[in-house]
N, C-alpha and C positions, 0 to 999 in steps of 0.2 A: 384319313381322307374324311372326304364331304361326302355325308350320305341325304342325299337330295329327294323329295318325293311330293305325296299329297296325299288329302285326306279322302282316298277313297272310298267306293260302297263296298259294305259286305252284305247285301243285297242276300239272298240264298243260301249265308251261310258264310262265316268269319276266310274260309280258304279262300273265296271270291277277292277279298280284298288281294290278297297277294297275289292271283293273276291278274287284276286291275291294273295294281302297280307294276307288275312286270309290262304292262302294255303302254304305259304312258314312259316305257325308258328309267323308271323310278330307280333306288337303292336303299327309298327308305320309303315310310309310308305311316300314317295314321288310317283310324277305323274305329266304328261303333263295335263294339261287340253283345250289341242287343239295340234297340228301336230306344235310338236318343229321346222320344216324344212320350215312353208308357213308363210306368212304375216298376213293371215285373214284367220277366220272360224267361220261359223253357228252358230249363239248365240246358247247358251245352253238352249234348252224348259224346261219347266216347268216339264213335265214329266222326264227329267234325273235328273234335281235338284232334285225334290222327291226323286226317285229313291236311289236316292246320299246317301241323306241323311237318307235315310230307311234303307239303307245296314249300313251307320256306326254306327248308333244305334242299328241294328244288333248282331254287331261287336265287340258291346263296344266300339268302339273308339268315342272322340272328337278333336276337333282342333288342340290343341297343340300337338295330335298327328303325324298331316298331315302338309308333307313340300313339297309344291306343286312350281313347277320349270316353268320358261317362257322359252319362245322362244331363240334358238342360235343366232336369226338373228339381234335380237334388240340390240342396239348398244346409250346407254345415253349421251355416248361420243361422237359421229359424229359430226367433226368440222362444216359440210355440213348443213345447216341451214334445207333444206328441207327432207334429208336424217334424222337430228336429230327428225324436228317433227314426221315423220311416224315412227321410235321410238318410243318417247312418247305415239302416239296415240297407238299403236298395246301393249304398258306397261298399260297403265292404263284398256285397252279392258282387259289385263291377272289380271291388280286386279281386277275389275267389275266380270268376271269368278269367281274366289277367294272367294270372296263375294258372289257372288250369291249361292255356295256350301253352305255358310256355314263354312267356314275357317278361318282363321286370319293372314296370313303371305304368303308372294311368295319371295322365293329365284331369284336371281340374279345376273350375272356377271355384277359388276359397269359397261365397257366402256374400250373406248380406243383410246387413239389420233389421232392413224396413222401415226403417225409422219408429223402430219399438224399443231399443234398447243403445246403448253407447256402443260408439265399434268398439271401443277397446275390448267391452263386455263379450260382444260377436266374435273379436279374434279369439278369446278364448274359450268359446265356445265351437270355433272352427277347428280347434288345436284338440280339443277334445273329444270332436268326432273323429277326425285322424286316427288320432290314438286308442281310440274303441277299435275302429276299424281295424287299423293294421296290428293290433294284439289278438287279432281273429287269422290273418294272413299274411305267411311267412311268405320273404320273397319279392316281393313288388315295393317299390318305391313311387309313396304318392307328390304328383306331381305339379306345382302349384302353378297355374296360369296367371299371367298380369291381366288384369282387367285392363276399359275405356274408362270404368268409374263411373257408368249409366247408373242414373238412382242412388240406392243405398248398398251399390255393389262394394265391398272391398277390396282391395288386392292391386289400386290404381296406384301406388307407389310404393318403391322398392322397399322405403320402412314397414308398411304397412306386411307386405309380407315376411319380412325380416323378422315381426313382430308376432306373427301366428308360428313361425317357425320355433322362436324363444321359450314358447309358452307349452310347445310340445316334449312330451317324454321321448319322441321317437325322433329327434333332430337330425339323427346320421339317414334316417328313411325317407327325408322326405327331401326334393328338390321341386327345382324351379326352370316353367318354362317360359323365355318371353315371346312375347307378338306384337310385330312391329309397329302394325294398324294401332294397337292398344294404347302400348304406351306413348304412340306420337297425340294418341289421342286424350292422351291421361296427362297431355304437358312436359313429356320429353323427346325433346327435339335432335333427330337423329337425322336432319336432312344434308349436312354437309359434313367434311372430315371432322374440322373442329369439333362441333356437337356432337358428330358420333365418337369421339374418344372423349367429351365430356362424359356422356352419358354412358357408355361402358368403365369407364372410370368410376362414376356412382354406384354401378352395379355390383362392382369389384368389392366398392369400400364397405358398401350396406351390406349384400348379400355374398360373397365370391363367385368367381367362376367354376367353382369346385362344386356349386349348387345346380349349376346348369345342366339339365335333361334333354331339351328340345325348344326346340324354337318354330314359332310361326312364321312365316313366308307368306307379308302381305300389304301391298299398297293399302293409303286408306282416304276413303270416298269422303270422310270426315276431314275436319280440319283440325288445326291444330289448339291442343288445351280444349277440345269443346265434349268431352264426354263422352264422345259419339261412337258407340262400334258401326263401322260401315265400312265392307273392304273393298275393292278396288283391283284388277288385274295389275300386277309390278310395270310399273313406268307410266298411268294414268291415272293415278292419284296423286293426293297433294303429298308424298314424300318422294316419287321421283325413282329413277334406278341409281343413285349416287349412293344410299345407307346399302342397298342389295351388294353393290361392288364390295364396298367397305368390309361388309360383314362378311362376304365370299373370300376377304386377303387376309382375315385376322383370324389367327390360327386357332385361339380360343371355340371357334365354332365349327373346327371339326370335330369327329368320333361323335355326334349327336344327330336325332331326326333334324331334318330340318324341312318342315313342313309345310306345303303349300296349302291354304283356304282361300284363294282368291275363286272369286266368282263366275267364274267362265271354265271350267272343265276342258273346253275344247283347244283351250291353250297350255294344259299342264306340260305337256310334252314339248312344248315349245321355252317355256318358262325356264323347264329342268333345265333342259341345253343352254340357256341363256344366264342361267346362275353358272353354270361348271362353266362358260366360258368366262364369267368372273372371276373363279378360282385360278386358272391359267395366268 
C-alpha cells in the first residue's frame, strides 16, 4: 500500500497532527513533536501521549505511516564539543518523545562541518552522536535525510550517507529518507524514466532500499545541481510531474511514509489525490 500524506501542524498538541492529516485525506503524515525552532520544550504529558495514541487508533494509523522530524537547530556534526553535546542531548530527547508517542522513526538532517573540520571527521561525529542517542532510547530508528548540500551540510550524496552509517555501531537502527527536491539540487537527475532508473540503481548499490524508511515528495524551485534547497508544488518546479509518477509506480516505495513538504498546504489534498492517481 502507498502511505501518502504531508508534514502537518501539531500546534496545540501532537494529536492535532493526526486530525490535520485526516482532514486532507492522508494515510500518512509527518510532524514535529516540539517547536522545531527551540532547543527545549516541556515534556509530553501522559494525557497528550494517550490522546495521540487514541487518535492514531481511531484514524487507523500505525507507526510505519508516520515520519516525525527533529528540530532544525540540531547539528550532530558540530565540531565544537559544547555545541555538539547540546545537539546530542536535544536529539536524544527527540527520540524519547517519538518513543513515548508509540512511533518508531525520527527523520533528521545529518549535520554540517561548518568549514572547521574535514568532512570525514564530521561524519564520524555524526555517527557518534547517533550512537550516543540510540544507546539511551530503544525502539526508534534514526532516519537520515538526503540534503541539497547547502553550505557545509553533509548528506548530499548517497556515499556520504553510507559512510555515516558505516561509522555507526548501530547500523541496523539507521534508516534513510530521500527528499526529491534535495537530491535533484544535489546533482541527482530524476526528471526522466532513464535518469530516474539510474538514480534508483545508484541508491540501491550504495545504500540499499532496505534502508529506505521515508520519502519527502517535493518539486524543486531550485535548479539541478544548484545545492540550493527550495521546494515547489508538484508540477510547478524544475522536476515536473514525471518523477512522481515514476516513484508512485515503483513497488520499492510502498509501505513507507511518502510526505509532501510542498509550500502551499491548501494544495495538499489535491496533491495527495494526484499521487494516488499515478499509483493506479
